N, C-alpha and C positions, 0 to 999 in steps of 0.2 A: 788752439784747439781742432787736435786733425778731423774735425765730424762735420760731414756733408761740405765738405770747400768747393768753391766753383770750380774745382776739379772732379768731384763727384764723380765715382765710376768712371772715369778717364782714364786707362792706367797705365797709357802710352804716348809719345809726343803726336803720331799722327793721330789718333782718336782726341786728343784735347785741342788739336789743329781743326778737324773735322766739326766737332759741334762747336768751339766757342766763335769759329768762321763761315760757317756754315751753318748747319740746323739750329744753333739758336735767334739766330735772324728771322728763320721763315715763319709765316704765319699760319693759321691753324684751322685745317675745315674739319670739324667735328662731325660728321656724315652722319655718327649714328648716335643718337641722345636721346636721354628721356629726362629734359629739361621741360619744365612746365611753360607754355607758351602765354598763359594767361599772367603769370609771374612776369614773364618779361615783357609784354604789352604794360605790364601793371608800375612797371620799372623798378619790382617788389625791393624795400628796405628789409630788416632783419631787427627782429628785437635783440638780439644779442649773438654772442660766439658760440653760444648754445645751439640754438634756432637754424643760426646762418652753416654751422660745422655737422654736426649731430641730427640733424632734422632730416629723415627720409633716407638718411644713407644706412643701409641695411648690410654694408660691410663693417664698420664701425660696430652697429647694435651684434651680427655677428659674436665678433669680438668680445666684444664685452660681457656675452652670457659665458663664453667660452672660460673669462675669468671670475664668475659665479656671483657678478653684478645684480642684483635687483632690477625686476622687470620698470619697476615705478622710474627706474632713472634712465631707463634706455626709452621707452616708449611708453612711457607711465605718464604721472602729472609731477611726478618730483621736483623737486628746486630747480633750476636751471643752475646756478651752483653749485650743487651737489652733482649734477648729470654733468658736467663736466671734473671736477675732482675726480669722478666715479673713471671715466675717459682718460684722464690724464693716467693713473691711477695702474690701468690696465698697460696703455701703451709702453708705459717706460718699465713694462717684462716683457714687449713684445719684437725679442729681439727675433730677426729674421725677417719676419713680418711686412709685407710692401706698405701697409698702413705704419710704418715707420717711419718710412720714404714719405710715402704722399705726403702725410702730415706736416713735416718740420719741414717737405718742399712749401705746402700751402702756406705756412709761418712765415718762411722768407719770403717767399713773393707777394703776399697780401699785407701783412704785417711787420716785415722788416726784422722778424725777429729770428736768430741764429741758435740761440741757447736750446737743449733739447725738452723736453718740456716734462714735466715729471709729476709725482705728488706734492714736494719740496715747493716746487715752483708757480703749482698753478692757480690759486687764489690772485697773486701779481700778474701772471699773465693772462688770467680772466679778466681781471678790470685793463690791463694793456689794450688788450685784440676787442674788448667793448667799445674802449676812447675813439679806437681806431672805426669801428662799426657806427658809430654815432655822429662820423664826418659824411657831410653834403654828400663826397661822392663816392661811397660805398653804396652802389644799389645794383639790380642786374645786370642792368646796361653797361653799367662803367665796368663794373669787372670784364663784362666780354669784352668790351672794345679796350681795356685797358690789358687782357691778354692774349691781343691781336691775332682775335679769330675772326676769320673771314666768311664762314660758312656755318651755321647750327642748321641741321636736320630732325627734328623733333619727332617722336613716336607717334602717329592719331590715327584715329580708328578712321572708315570710309563715312560714318553717321554726324562725326564731329562737321560743326559747320563752319571753322577756321575762323571763326569772329575776329579771334585772339589775333590770328597771324594778319586777319588783315590791320586789327589795329597795330602791328610792329610795321606792316610796311608803310602806313599811313603815316609812322611816326618813327623811322629808321634808327636803327642802331649807326653811327658811323664808318663805312668798308666794312660791315657786316649783312648777309641774307642769313634771314629764318624764314625755313623751306619746310612744311609738310611732310612730315616720309606716311605712307599708303599701308595699314598695318590691318591686314583683313579678318585676322586671326576668328574674331568671331562669327563670321559668315563662313567658314574653312573649318574648321572644329566641330563638326557636326554632331560629336556623342554628348556634348556639353550640354549642363539641362538650360544654359540662357540660350541656345539656338532656336529656339523658337519663336519668343518674345521680340530676338533682336532682326528677324526677318521683317516682324510687323516695325521696328524703329529705319530699319531700311528701306524699305518700301518708301514711310512716308515721306523722307528726307531725300529721296531720289527721287520720289514723282511715278517709280517702277511698278503696278501691279503685280506682285510677286505671288506667281501660282506653280510655279515647278522651278524647276533647278536652273534650266535656261534663264528665268526671270531673273533670278538672284544673279547671274553671273550679270545680264543686260544691267542691273542695279548699279553691280560694282564698277561697271566699264561706267556706265554714268557718273558716278564717283572719281573716277579715276581723273578723268578728264573735268572734273570740277578741282582737285587737286593740282593737274598740271596748270590750269588758271592761275593759281597760286605761287606757280613755281615748282611745284613738288616735282623731283625727278627720279623718284627712288621707293619701292617696296620695301618693306620687310615682314618676314614669316616666320612664326617659331613652331616648331617642329617637336617635341619629344623623342619620339619614337618616325624614322621618315616611312610615310604609308608603305604597306607592301604590295598593291594593285594598283592599277587604274581604271578604271570604270569606261561601261562606251556613258555617253549620253541619255541614253535611255534606262543604262542602270543605275546612273547617277540619282535620275528623276525618281525612279521606284524607292531609292534611299533618300530621299529628300520629302514624295510626298509618305513614307510609311513617319519617320520623324514626327513630320509638319502636325500626323493623325494620332501622337501619344504611343506611336510603337516602342519597342525595343532594337534598338541596331545591334547586330555583333560587331566584332572586332572588323573583318573581312570588309563587311558592307558600311563601314565608318570610312574604311581607309582607302576604297574605293571610291567614295564620292571627293574625299579630298584629295587622291591622287588625277582626278578627272577638274575639279574645278583650280586648282592651283596650275596644271596647265594651259586650261585655256586661260589663266588670268597672266600666265607668262605671256601667251600672244597677243594678248591686249598690252603688254608693258614693251615688246619687242616693238610692236609698231609705233609706238611713241619714244623711243631712243630710250628708254625708261633703263633704270639697275634694278633689279632683283636681287632682296639678301634673305639667304633661307640659316636661319639658326638653327644648331640640331644638337640632340642631348641632353636639355634641364630634363629634373623631377621633380616636380615643385609642391611645395604646400606638403611638405614629410610630417611633419606635426601637426595632426589634425586637432590636437586638444589647441595650441597655440592657433592654427589657422581659427578655428571657430574665438580665442578670444580678441585677436588682432586684426585677423583678415591674411590677405594675401600681398606677395612681395613687401616682407618685412625680416626677409633673412633665414626663413626655413628648408628652403631650395637649394638643391644640391646637385651635380652632374648622374646621368644613368649610364647605365654601363649596356644600352639595348647597342645589336649590331645592326649599323649602319648602310654600310658602303653596297651593297648589290642595290639595294631597294633605292639610292641616290642614283646608282649609275643608271637604274630604269628611268626613275622620273625624268633625268638631266636628258637621257637618252628621247625619251616620247616628246623632249621638249623642243631636242634636235632636228628629229625627221623631218622637219616640215620647216627646218629652218627660220623657226618662230623660238629658237632661246635667247631670250635678253642677255645681255650683259651680268653676272653672277657671282656673287660674294658668297663663299661656303665659311660657316662658322662651325667649330665643335665646341662641347664643352669638357669633352672627355679625351686627353693627349692620347689614348687609344686608338683614335681615328685617325690623328693626326698624316698619317703615312696613307693612305687610302686616298684620303680627299687632297691631300695634294697632288695626289698620281692622278684622279679623277679628271684634275683641272687639267692637266694635259690631253686628256680625250674630247674636252672640247673646245675648240680653238676657233680662227676668223681669221683670214686676212684681213691686214692693216687693223687692226686692233691687237693691241698688246695686254697678251692676258686675259681675254676677253672674261674664262673661268675665271677665279680668283679664290684662293687662300688668305681667309680673312683677317685680322690680328686677332691674338689672344686674347679669350673674350672669359670676360667673368671670374670664376676659381684659376684658370691659365693667368691674369694681366699680373704676374707677378715676376720680376730678375731671369729667375730662371724658365718660368712658360713663354714670356716673352723672347728671350733667346734663342728657345725650344723652335720656337714661331716661327724664326725668324735661319736658323741651324736649317732647317727642314724645307724650309722654303726654295732656299739657295739651293741646296745638295740635290732637285728633284724639280723645280720650276725654276723661275726669272724671277730671281729677287729684284731686281733693278726696276722692274716693273710694279712693283707694291704700291698698294692705295695707302698704306700706312694706319695710324693708330686713330683710336678714336676714345670718347671716354664711356660709354654707356652710363652716363650717371644720372642724377639726380639732382645734384649740385654747380650751384656755382662757381665753387671754389674748386671744383677738378681738374681745372687745364693744365695744372706742373704735372698731371699724368701725359699730357705730350710730352716734357720735357725728360721725366721718366725714362720712356722710350726711343725719347731721342737719344739719351746717354748711352743707355745701354746699345742701341743701333750702333753710334759711333765706338763705343767702346771694342765691339765685336769687327766691326770691320778696319779698326786698327790694328784689330792683333793677327787679321788673315794678312794685312799689306808689312805688318812690322816681321813677321815671320816668314815670308818672301813669298806666301800663296796669291798676290793680287799684286801687280806695278804701284807703287808711288806717282802714279800719274794723278794730278792735280783734276785736273780739269777731269779726267772720269772719273774723278771719287766724287767731283763736289756735285757732281750732276746727278750720280746714285742718291749720294744722300736727300740733297733736293728734291730730287723726283720722291722718295718715300715719302719724309717729311711733307711734302706739299703739292708739287706740281701734277706728280702721278694723280693724286687724286682730283685735282681740278679738271683735269683733261678726262681721264676713264666718266668720270661723273657730269661732263659738259656742265660744270660751272661758270 
């Protein structure tokens, strides 16, 4: 049967050679994910394939909802076998959706199953996969180790004590580092209702009495140093909309005081504070040789009804169509003015921003650092075959693809590492076509270096792992 063979997606001889002789063998650096450090530390085991495969995976949840599956069989308390059957029935009709490929790659790599999942074989495969899950070696740490992962960067709040990271460091995964990533959104997004309460929490954990915007920054810097002491090298920031202005410190403090005293902020006031603190944080990162990641363009919790029922991060987010180029340019320029801009990776959730973002990357460079400002991996709603290929093509067209730091999982699942395989197959197929169409020479040394760099080596060097 010609279904997802070992040459899946590899349409040319060059592509097959580059994948099987280079890309397939490279380790994985997962520099942005949402795996739980607590579950890694506990070497989590799974009750069933339903928990391992469908638990917490809002990609699969969205697809099931689109197929009309009842919420009880998605995030509810439905029977685990019934949930698996519902996903199998959904998947068998999901032609063209990346979940069809991801799910079957996961079945192959973790369960040795090559047949397509459908409602016809769902019960039998449910039992077979559960048999594998019951094996002693099917645990979080072993899944990471057996996936050839060398670095995992989780997403962590500044106020987190990182106790689970310390536990993992004390009982490490063979050949793999698990590092915290600094995600200070709760201290940046001042318009959020939880901001005031968070200032109290941040003050307590940092030991800094926070009575001003400057104190807030001081507390965050103390936490940056704590993250660094446990190997942290990256920050991550989520802006649905890039701030439209950058306040002075006095203006930012006035906004901070107004918020802490119960005042209602205007959009301009909130933007000014956010612009000020992110620029100041960038200076902190630059001094420590960290990398800053900026995620732009999400529009979250669109269904207020479902948000009220099951909360955030459950599959009701989407991409925005905010304008971002000018505001992002001003933000990066402000960081760059004093030579205090760190290595920066830009991500967008909307393909309309690909060209302006990629072009901006070429405006903020530094001698001795390849692609100091990078356009990041196809993200979230764009991490499918078309989106990944578009991101690679556009990056190659306007920037330096050979310096790209490659794929990430952005996932909460320990079974998501075949997404790197998917990306590598798409990468090798694209490069293979360029070579066989006569657009790039068939120079194996050069091609091997490019592919190995994008798959692993660029990230290792760029982030300093």
